[in-house]
C-alpha positions as CSV (number, residue, x, y, z in Angstrom):
1,X,-0.1,0.0,0.0
2,X,2.9,2.0,0.8
3,X,4.7,1.5,-2.4
4,X,1.5,2.9,-4.2
5,X,0.7,5.8,-2.9
6,X,4.3,6.6,-3.1
7,X,3.2,5.7,-7.1
8,X,0.1,7.9,-7.2
9,X,2.0,11.2,-5.2
10,X,4.4,10.0,-8.6
11,X,2.0,10.5,-10.7
12,X,0.3,13.7,-9.3
13,X,3.4,15.3,-9.1
14,X,3.4,15.1,-13.2
15,X,0.3,16.5,-13.0
16,X,1.5,19.6,-10.6
17,X,4.5,19.6,-13.4
18,X,2.1,20.1,-16.4
19,X,-0.3,22.2,-15.0
20,X,1.5,24.3,-13.1
21,X,1.9,26.7,-16.9
22,X,-1.2,27.2,-17.6
23,X,-3.0,31.0,-16.6
24,X,-3.7,30.9,-12.8
25,X,-3.2,27.1,-11.8
26,X,-1.5,26.8,-8.1
27,X,0.2,24.4,-6.1
28,X,-0.6,23.9,-2.2
29,X,2.6,24.7,-0.7
30,X,4.8,21.3,0.3
31,X,3.5,20.8,3.9
32,X,0.3,22.2,3.3
33,X,-3.1,20.6,3.4
34,X,-6.5,21.0,1.7
35,X,-9.0,19.2,2.6
36,X,-5.9,17.2,4.1
37,X,-4.7,16.8,0.9
38,X,-2.4,18.0,-1.7
39,X,-4.2,20.2,-4.3
40,X,-3.9,22.0,-7.7
41,X,-6.3,25.0,-8.0
42,X,-6.7,27.8,-10.6
43,X,-8.1,31.0,-9.3
44,X,-7.7,29.9,-5.3
45,X,-10.1,26.9,-6.0
46,X,-9.6,23.6,-6.7
47,X,-10.3,21.5,-9.4
48,X,-8.0,18.3,-8.6
49,X,-6.5,16.8,-5.3
50,X,-4.3,12.9,-4.1
51,X,-6.5,11.6,-0.9
52,X,-4.7,9.8,1.6
53,X,-5.6,6.8,0.3
54,X,-3.0,8.1,-3.5
55,X,-6.6,8.8,-5.3
56,X,-7.3,11.6,-7.8
57,X,-9.7,13.7,-6.6
58,X,-11.2,16.0,-9.0
59,X,-13.5,18.8,-9.6
60,X,-16.5,18.1,-12.7
61,X,-20.2,18.6,-13.3
62,X,-22.1,16.5,-11.3
63,X,-23.7,15.1,-14.2
64,X,-19.7,14.3,-15.3
65,X,-19.8,12.0,-11.8
66,X,-23.0,11.0,-11.8
67,X,-21.6,9.3,-15.5
68,X,-18.5,7.8,-14.5
69,X,-19.7,6.7,-11.0
70,X,-22.3,4.2,-13.5
71,X,-19.8,3.4,-15.6
72,X,-17.8,2.2,-12.3
73,X,-14.9,4.5,-13.4
74,X,-15.1,5.9,-10.1
75,X,-16.6,6.6,-7.1
76,X,-18.1,10.1,-5.5
77,X,-15.8,11.5,-2.9
78,X,-16.4,11.8,0.4
79,X,-15.0,14.6,2.4
80,X,-15.8,13.1,6.2
81,X,-17.6,10.4,6.9
82,X,-20.7,9.1,4.5
83,X,-21.1,13.2,2.9
84,X,-20.3,11.6,-0.8
85,X,-20.0,15.3,-2.3
86,X,-22.5,16.1,-5.6
87,X,-19.2,17.4,-7.6
88,X,-16.0,15.4,-6.7
89,X,-14.8,12.4,-8.3
90,X,-11.7,9.5,-6.4
91,X,-10.0,7.4,-9.1
92,X,-8.0,5.4,-8.0
93,X,-5.1,4.9,-10.0
94,X,-5.1,1.7,-10.5
95,X,-8.1,2.3,-13.0
96,X,-7.7,2.8,-17.1
97,X,-8.4,6.5,-16.5
98,X,-6.2,8.7,-17.4
99,X,-5.0,11.4,-14.6
100,X,-3.8,14.0,-16.8
101,X,-6.7,14.3,-19.2
102,X,-9.3,13.8,-16.3
103,X,-7.3,16.3,-14.4
104,X,-7.5,18.6,-17.4
105,X,-10.9,18.3,-17.8
106,X,-11.6,19.4,-13.8
107,X,-9.6,22.7,-14.7
108,X,-11.5,23.4,-17.3
109,X,-14.7,22.3,-15.7
110,X,-13.2,25.0,-12.8
111,X,-12.0,27.9,-14.2
112,X,-15.8,28.1,-16.1
113,X,-17.4,28.8,-12.4
């Protein structure tokens, strides 16, 4: 499990490198926590983060989250036990989903808000 989390954090670090050049995109400083996780923001709004279990968590429109959940590509993210968030989906790194693609989709969505 520790190896998996380390690999996922490396995968998230790649997202940070790829997306940091986009206008308005920032990354929480090393050691800082948002929702208890490392986060990418656009115009100070979180659009992607890595969960404590090492999964990717992104903010997308509710209909898109519903679609990803129905296809079993992800599950609603729960910030606290038993409280799933409508516009947040958690995608296991072991899935076939491309983290960069999902993060870009989340960046576009949050930028439009």
